[in-house]
C-alpha positions in Angstrom: -36.1 -20.0 -66.5 -38.8 -19.2 -64.4 -39.6 -16.2 -62.4 -41.3 -16.4 -59.0 -42.2 -13.5 -56.6 -41.7 -13.4 -53.0 -43.7 -11.1 -50.8 -41.4 -8.7 -48.8 -41.1 -9.5 -45.4 -42.2 -6.0 -44.4 -45.3 -6.2 -46.4 -46.6 -9.5 -44.6 -48.7 -7.5 -42.3 -51.0 -6.7 -45.3 -52.5 -10.1 -45.8 -55.2 -11.6 -44.0 -53.7 -15.0 -43.3 -49.9 -14.7 -43.2 -49.0 -18.5 -43.7 -45.5 -17.8 -44.3 -45.1 -16.2 -40.9 -46.6 -19.4 -39.3 -44.9 -22.3 -41.0 -46.9 -24.9 -39.1 -50.4 -24.1 -40.4 -50.2 -26.7 -43.0 -49.9 -29.4 -40.2 -53.1 -28.6 -38.6 -56.7 -28.9 -39.9 -57.3 -25.3 -40.2 -61.0 -25.7 -41.4 -61.9 -27.7 -38.2 -62.3 -26.4 -34.6 -61.9 -28.3 -31.3 -62.3 -27.2 -27.9 -60.2 -28.3 -25.0 -60.5 -27.8 -21.3 -58.0 -28.7 -18.8 -55.3 -27.8 -16.1 -52.3 -25.4 -17.4 -48.9 -27.2 -16.8 -46.4 -25.0 -18.5 -46.0 -21.8 -21.1 -43.0 -22.2 -23.0 -41.8 -18.9 -24.7 -39.7 -19.8 -27.4 -38.8 -19.1 -31.3 -40.1 -19.8 -33.8 -43.4 -20.8 -32.1 -44.3 -20.6 -28.4 -46.5 -23.4 -26.8 -49.0 -23.9 -24.2 -49.1 -27.2 -22.1 -52.1 -28.5 -20.4 -53.4 -31.7 -19.1 -56.9 -32.9 -20.0 -58.8 -36.2 -21.1 -59.6 -37.5 -24.3 -63.1 -38.8 -25.7 -62.8 -42.0 -23.8 -62.0 -40.0 -20.4 -58.1 -41.2 -20.8 -55.5 -38.7 -19.5 -54.1 -36.6 -22.5 -51.3 -34.2 -22.4 -51.7 -31.5 -24.9 -49.3 -29.0 -26.4 -50.5 -26.2 -28.6 -48.7 -23.9 -30.6 -48.7 -20.4 -30.7 -46.8 -17.4 -32.3 -43.0 -16.6 -31.6 -42.1 -15.5 -28.1 -40.7 -12.4 -30.0 -44.4 -11.5 -31.1 -46.0 -12.4 -28.1 -43.7 -10.1 -26.1 -44.3 -7.5 -28.5 -47.9 -7.7 -28.3 -47.8 -7.1 -24.3 -49.2 -10.4 -23.4 -49.3 -10.7 -19.6 -47.5 -14.0 -19.5 -47.5 -14.0 -15.6 -51.2 -14.9 -15.9 -50.1 -18.4 -17.1 -49.6 -19.9 -13.9 -49.5 -23.6 -13.6 -52.6 -25.2 -12.2 -55.0 -22.9 -13.4 -57.9 -24.1 -15.6 -57.6 -23.2 -19.3 -60.2 -23.5 -22.1 -58.6 -23.6 -25.4 -60.3 -23.0 -28.7 -58.0 -24.4 -31.5 -57.1 -26.6 -34.7 -56.4 -30.1 -34.1 -53.1 -31.6 -35.5 -53.7 -34.0 -38.6 -51.4 -36.6 -37.0 -50.6 -36.1 -33.5 -53.6 -36.2 -31.0 -51.4 -34.3 -28.4 -51.0 -31.1 -30.7 -53.2 -28.3 -31.8 -52.9 -24.7 -32.9 -54.4 -22.1 -30.6 -56.8 -19.7 -31.6 -57.8 -18.5 -28.4 -57.4 -19.2 -24.6 -59.4 -18.5 -21.5 -57.6 -18.4 -18.4 -59.1 -19.1 -15.1 -62.7 -18.5 -16.3 -61.5 -14.7 -16.5 -59.2 -13.9 -19.0 -59.6 -14.5 -22.9 -56.7 -13.9 -25.2 -56.9 -14.3 -29.1 -53.8 -15.4 -30.5 -53.5 -12.4 -32.3 -54.4 -10.1 -29.5 -52.4 -6.7 -29.0 -52.3 -5.3 -25.4 -49.7 -2.5 -26.1 -50.6 0.9 -27.0 -49.5 2.4 -30.3 -47.7 5.3 -28.6 -44.5 5.9 -30.9 -40.9 5.7 -29.0 -39.7 9.1 -27.5 -37.1 10.3 -29.9 -37.0 13.8 -28.4 -33.6 13.2 -26.8 -32.2 10.7 -29.5 -29.0 12.2 -30.9 -29.2 12.2 -34.8 -25.5 11.7 -35.4 -22.5 10.3 -33.4 -19.8 12.3 -31.9 -17.9 11.2 -34.9 -20.4 12.6 -37.3 -22.0 9.5 -38.7 -25.7 9.1 -38.6 -26.7 7.4 -35.3 -28.4 4.1 -36.2 -27.6 2.5 -33.1 -30.8 1.1 -31.4 -33.4 -1.6 -31.2 -35.2 -1.9 -34.7 -38.4 -3.8 -36.0 -40.8 -3.7 -38.7 -44.0 -2.1 -37.5 -46.1 -4.5 -35.8 -49.4 -5.9 -37.4 -52.6 -6.2 -35.3 -55.6 -7.9 -36.5 -58.5 -5.6 -37.0 -62.1 -6.1 -38.2 -63.3 -3.8 -41.0 -66.5 -2.0 -40.5 -68.6 -4.4 -42.9 -67.6 -7.4 -40.5 -66.3 -10.6 -41.5 -62.7 -11.8 -41.2 -60.4 -9.4 -39.6 -57.2 -8.7 -41.4 -53.5 -7.9 -40.0 -52.8 -4.3 -40.9 -49.9 -2.0 -39.4 -50.7 -0.7 -35.9 -50.7 2.9 -37.0 -53.4 2.2 -39.4 -55.5 0.3 -37.3 -58.0 2.9 -36.4 -58.3 4.3 -39.9 -58.8 0.5 -41.2 -61.7 0.0 -38.5 -63.4 3.1 -39.5 -63.3 2.5 -43.1 -61.0 5.3 -43.9 -58.3 3.0 -45.7 -59.0 -0.1 -47.4 -56.7 -3.4 -47.2 -55.9 -2.9 -51.1 -54.7 0.8 -50.2 -52.5 -0.8 -47.6 -51.0 -3.4 -50.1 -50.5 -0.5 -52.6 -48.2 1.3 -50.1 -45.7 -1.7 -49.4 -42.5 -2.1 -51.6 -42.7 -4.2 -54.5 -41.9 -7.8 -53.7 -38.4 -9.1 -54.4 -38.5 -11.6 -57.5 -36.0 -14.4 -58.0 -35.3 -15.0 -61.7 -33.7 -18.6 -61.8 -30.9 -20.1 -63.8 -31.8 -23.7 -64.7 -30.1 -24.9 -61.5 -32.1 -22.5 -59.4 -35.2 -23.4 -60.8 -34.7 -26.9 -60.0 -33.5 -26.3 -56.8 -36.7 -24.3 -55.9 -38.9 -26.8 -57.5 -37.1 -29.7 -55.0 -37.3 -27.3 -52.0 -39.4 -28.8 -49.2 -40.8 -26.1 -47.4 -41.7 -28.2 -44.4 -38.5 -30.1 -44.1 -35.8 -29.2 -41.6 -33.3 -30.7 -43.9 -34.1 -27.9 -46.4 -35.6 -25.1 -44.6 -33.1 -24.0 -42.0 -35.9 -22.3 -39.9 -37.4 -25.4 -38.9 -34.0 -26.4 -37.3 -33.7 -23.1 -35.4 -31.0 -21.8 -37.7 -30.7 -18.4 -39.4 -31.8 -18.3 -42.9 -30.0 -15.3 -44.5 -29.0 -11.6 -43.9 -31.8 -10.6 -46.4 -34.4 -12.7 -45.0 -34.1 -12.7 -41.2 -34.0 -9.1 -40.9 -37.6 -8.4 -41.2 -39.3 -12.0 -41.3 -41.6 -12.5 -38.4 -41.3 -9.0 -37.1 -38.1 -9.6 -35.0 -36.5 -7.1 -32.9 -33.0 -6.5 -33.9 -30.1 -4.5 -32.4 -27.6 -2.4 -34.1 -24.6 -1.3 -32.3 -21.9 1.2 -33.6 -18.6 1.2 -31.7 -15.1 1.0 -32.2 -13.0 -2.1 -31.6 -9.3 -2.1 -31.6 -9.2 1.1 -33.6 -11.6 0.1 -36.1 -15.0 1.4 -36.6 -17.5 -1.5 -36.5 -21.4 -2.0 -36.7 -22.7 -4.9 -35.0 -26.1 -6.4 -36.0 -27.8 -8.9 -33.3 -30.8 -10.7 -35.1 -33.4 -11.1 -32.6 -35.4 -14.3 -33.9 -32.5 -16.6 -33.7 -29.9 -14.6 -31.9 -27.3 -14.6 -34.4 -24.7 -11.8 -34.8 -23.0 -10.1 -37.8 -20.2 -7.7 -37.7 -19.6 -4.9 -40.5 -16.3 -3.5 -40.8 -16.8 0.3 -41.4 -13.9 1.7 -43.6 -12.2 -1.6 -44.7 -11.1 -1.2 -48.1 -11.4 -4.8 -49.3 -12.5 -8.1 -48.1 -9.6 -10.3 -46.8 -8.6 -13.4 -49.1 -9.2 -17.0 -47.8 -12.5 -16.2 -46.1 -14.3 -19.2 -44.3 -17.7 -19.5 -45.7 -20.5 -18.4 -43.2 -24.2 -18.0 -43.0 -23.8 -14.2 -42.5 -20.4 -13.8 -44.8 -17.7 -10.9 -44.3 -19.3 -7.5 -44.5 -17.4 -4.1 -45.2 -19.1 -0.7 -44.8 -18.6 2.8 -46.1 -20.8 5.8 -45.5 -22.0 7.3 -48.8 -23.2 10.6 -47.3 -25.8 9.8 -44.8 -26.1 6.2 -46.4 -24.3 3.1 -45.0 -23.5 0.9 -47.9 -22.5 -2.5 -47.0 -20.8 -5.1 -49.4 -21.0 -8.8 -48.0 -19.4 -11.8 -49.6 -17.9 -15.2 -48.1 -21.4 -16.7 -47.8 -21.9 -20.6 -47.2 -24.3 -22.1 -49.4 -27.8 -22.1 -48.1 -31.1 -20.7 -48.4 -31.5 -16.9 -49.5 -35.2 -16.8 -49.1 -37.3 -20.1 -49.3 -37.6 -21.6 -51.8 -34.5 -19.7 -53.3 -31.1 -21.3 -52.5 -27.8 -19.6 -52.5 -24.3 -20.6 -53.5 -20.9 -19.6 -52.1 -21.0 -17.0 -55.0 -23.5 -15.0 -53.4 -22.8 -11.4 -53.5 -25.1 -8.9 -51.4 -25.0 -5.3 -51.3 -27.3 -3.2 -48.5 -28.0 0.4 -48.3 -28.9 1.6 -44.9 -30.4 5.1 -44.7 -32.0 6.9 -41.7 -34.9 9.2 -42.0 -34.1 12.1 -39.6 -37.9 13.2 -39.5 -39.2 9.7 -38.8 -36.6 7.8 -37.3 -37.4 5.1 -39.9 -34.5 3.0 -41.1 -34.8 2.1 -44.8 -32.7 -0.8 -46.2 -32.4 -1.3 -50.1 -30.8 -4.7 -51.1 -29.5 -6.3 -53.9 -28.3 -10.0 -54.0 -26.6 -11.6 -57.0 -25.9 -15.2 -57.3 -24.6 -16.6 -60.7 -25.3 -20.3 -60.0 -28.8 -19.8 -59.0 -30.1 -16.3 -60.2 -29.8 -14.6 -63.7 -30.7 -11.4 -62.6 -30.4 -9.5 -59.2 -32.9 -10.0 -56.4 -33.7 -6.9 -55.2 -36.2 -5.1 -52.9 -36.4 -2.8 -49.8 -37.9 -2.8 -46.2 -38.1 -0.1 -43.4 -37.9 -0.8 -39.8 -38.8 1.6 -36.8 -37.2 2.1 -33.3 -38.9 -0.7 -31.4 -40.9 0.0 -28.3 -39.9 -3.6 -27.1 -36.1 -3.9 -26.2 -34.0 -6.4 -28.0 -33.8 -9.8 -26.3 -32.0 -12.9 -26.9 -34.7 -15.7 -27.2 -34.2 -19.5 -27.0 -35.2 -21.3 -30.0 -36.6 -24.8 -30.0 -38.7 -26.5 -32.7 -41.4 -28.7 -31.3 -43.6 -29.3 -34.1 -44.7 -32.8 -34.4 -43.5 -33.5 -38.1 -40.0 -31.7 -37.5 -39.1 -33.0 -34.2 -40.1 -36.6 -35.6 -38.7 -36.3 -39.1 -36.4 -39.3 -38.7 -39.3 -41.5 -38.1 -41.2 -40.5 -41.2 
């Protein structure tokens, strides 16, 4: 039996290089830099990575079509990039990391457009003004807390400490304090929820050891598929939408997950799960209000991945507790996942999301990273 820690997704902003959030880093020569100049042909805003396309020439003067990987479309839109500046035909100067195998690929660090606009890959252009909640109702007409809306983990921005050196990704609300030296990265980390820990059965340990993080056969994210209701709620800072409504006389809560545009329904007030459930990625969820906390019980999962490299079986059982803070309008989720096939103890943690200043939007997903799109050739 082995115990392995996994950083909670809401805490991903506190580390200097969040490699989990950008799964392609290992495919590029991150210690090497290369400069490219050429003509922009296309900007493709997709999840889990966006891509910048341009035509240039190689060292021998031969035409070379390039595709450089960037952050997810969700993150780029939340960061307020002016994507209308990426006009085909404009000159682009790209500073990035070359791919280990594919001469047509790179990972973009910065780009200059038309000799005028320079954008770093972590550039943040939107303000930190909080969402106006002055007219937001705390409760529905039926009395339940109003948790409907678009929600997202607080966005992280790249900030340089007063001492200089490498920057760190810190919560947007703490950017000025960090830059002024009033709070350290260690103090920011200490404020985060404790990471979830997976305590494996022998089968779970073997499955985790065999898990290939960069294989689309093992990691569903690499083939544009959702991972789990635990993982996808906060990983890679998506914008998710919660809708409270009544369908056919039944109260339901629908959750639209922003990264892969998958939907889940919570049946509020249903006494028990129906028999003969068809296993699915999101399972079957029933909810009840415990005071002002929505308690959600979910079973009926298909075998899959709880959080890489931890797998789950069809016996996975997840309980979530959603609680809205009426003063800050922060929505906290506490969760516990149990799976007797792979886990000897509950997988438990919590995360917090805020009302998003960027509206929920269904994003297309297309994985174009060289190793993944050519997996059959390797």
